[in-house]
N, C-alpha and C positions, 0 to 999 in steps of 0.2 A: 503494500500500500504506500503511495507517495505521500510526502509530507503535506498536511493540511487537507487531505482527502477525508471525507466523511466515512466512517466505517460502516459497512453493510451489516445487516442482522446476522448473516452467517459467519461474519468474522468475530463477532463478539460472543464471550461466554454469557450464559443466561443471566448471571447476577450482574455482570456489567450492563447488559441491555436493560435490566429492570432499573438499575440505578440511572442510567441515562434517561429512561422514560420518565422516572421520578422528577429529574432535574428539569427536563424539557416542560413538563406540565406545571412545574412550579414556577416556570419563568413566564415569558410573554405568551398569553392566550387572549386574543382580541377578537371581537365580533368584527366581520368585514362587510357583509351586506346580506340583504334578503332579496331573492329572485322570485317574483310572483310568475314569471314565465321565462322561457329558455333564453330570450334575447337579453336578459339582465344577468346571465351567468358571468362570473369572473373569468379571466382567461385561464385556460387549462395549462398553467405553468408550474404547478406544484401537485404532488401526489395527494390523494383525498380518501378519506374513510367516512362512509355515510352511515347514520344511525337511522333505523326504520323500526316502526312499531305501531301498535294500536294506539289510539288517541288517549288512552288512560293507563298505559303500561308503565309509566314512570320514566319516560324517555328524558324529559328536561332534567329530572332529579339525577339521573345516571350521568348525563353530560356534566352537570354541575360537580358531581363527585369525582368523575375522571379528571376534570380540569382543575379540581381543587378550588373552585369558586362557588360562592353561595347563590349567585343568580345570573350567571353569563347566559344561560338558557332559562328563559321564563317558564316557570311551572304554572300552568293556567289551571283554574278550577273548572273551566269550561272545556271539556274534551273536544278535539277536532278544531279548535280555534286557529291554530296555525296552518295556513295553507300555502306556505312558501317554502322555498329551499333556503335555509339560513346557513351562511358560511362563517367559520371561525378559523383564524390563523394561529398556528402554534410554532413557537420558536423566534428568536431574534438573532440573525435574520430568519425569516419564515422558512420552516422545514417542511411543513404539510398543513393540510386543511381538514377540519371536521365539517361535515355536512349534516345538519339536522333536517331530515326530510319531513314533510307534512304527515301527521298521524293518519292512520287509516281505520276503518271498522266503525265509522260514525253512522249508526243506524238511521238517525233522524235527519241526516243531511239531505238536501234536494238533490235530484237525480243529476242536474247539471254540475253541481258542485263535485259529486263523485266522479263524473266523467272527466271534468277538468283536472282532478287529482291524478286519475289513471293516465291521462294524456301526458301530463307534465312529468310524472315519475317514470312512466315507461320510456319515454324519449330521452330523459336524462340518463337513465341507466344504460340505454343502448348506445348512446352517443358520446359518453363522457370518458375519453381515452385515459384520463389520469386517475380514474376511480379505481383504487387498489383493492378495496374490500368493502362490503356492506355489513353491518351488524344488525341482525333481526332480533329485536327485544321481545321476549315472551314472559307473561306474567306467571310467576311461580305458582300462584293460587289457582290458576285455570288451566295451564298448559297451552298446547297449540289449539287455535280457533281456526275456523274456515278462512277468515281474513289473513291470518298468518300464512296459512297454506297458499292462498292466492299470491301473497307477496313472495314467498319462496319459489313458486312457479314462475313469476315474473322475472326473478333473478336468474333462475335456471335458464329461461329462454333468452335472456340477455347476456348469458355467459359471464355473469358477474359473481365471483366467489364471495361467500358470506359466512359469517360465524353466527351461531345461535346463542343468545345470551338470555339466561333466566334472570328476571328482576324481582325485587321484593322477596328475596329468599328468607328474610327474617320474619316474614308474616305467616309462615306455614311451619308445621312441626316437621322434624328431621325426617320421619318415616315418610310423610306425605311429599316432602321435597325430593327424596330419593326416588320415589315412584314416578313423580312427574318427570325428573330429569332422565330416568330410564326410558320412558315412553317417548320423549322428545328426541333423545339420541337415536333411538331405534328408527324413528320416522326420518330423521335427517340422513341416515344412510341410504334412504331411497332417493335422495336428490343429489344430482350430479355436481351442483356447484356449492353444496354445503361443506363447510370445514368439519373434519371428524371430531374436533375437541369442543365440548359444551362448556360454556362459561356460566358460572353460578355466582350472582352478585346481589348485594344489598347496598343501595346508595346511602341509606340511613346509618347502617353499621359499618360500612366501609369493606364488607365482605367481597373478595374478588376484584377489587378495584385496581390494586397494583398489577395483578396478572393481566387484566384487560388493558391497562396502559402499555404493558410490555407487549402484548399481542398486537396492538395498534401500531407501535413503533416497528415491530418486525415486519408487519404487512406493508407499511409505506416504504420500507427499505428493500423489500423483495424485488 
């Protein structure tokens, strides 16, 4: 490796990668912009990792936990409120971006709103060459829902690799969590674009956050 070159994930021992991820997220993390349509997307000049999930899965809370901020991603009491792609830059200088995708599974939303969401997300996934990975968040209390399966299918079809991330793991008993995790992992194996490792997290308790940060850094460096 030449002097000054950024080490790639495969060049670093796991503990070093974890420490680098911790330092990166402890440093500069800033909101960049919201894109209500594809014409407002930032230039594709940095690797990106996108967060996807049902509108009440705890996506904003997880992004806040990963970035170590209290409210960089707004946690709304109104599910499905965010219908834009929100971009955050990590690192100084910028190393990569996080993308907060609009939540799905909003049963009461008008048909036009749902269709606009599907069009925006599908086109973004298929055309964003710098998108290194998506994180599909699944509520530990409920496991996979049909809306999650639709998202997984969309990612499979777009050939975008994704990690499944269980959220709110502190809200269920250990035995129930283990059963849900097993079912989700078994179903993930049927999907071509799903990463084999399942992440189990709790934004409130900090469970699995360091590991997820490390995985994000490994993905953007791959």
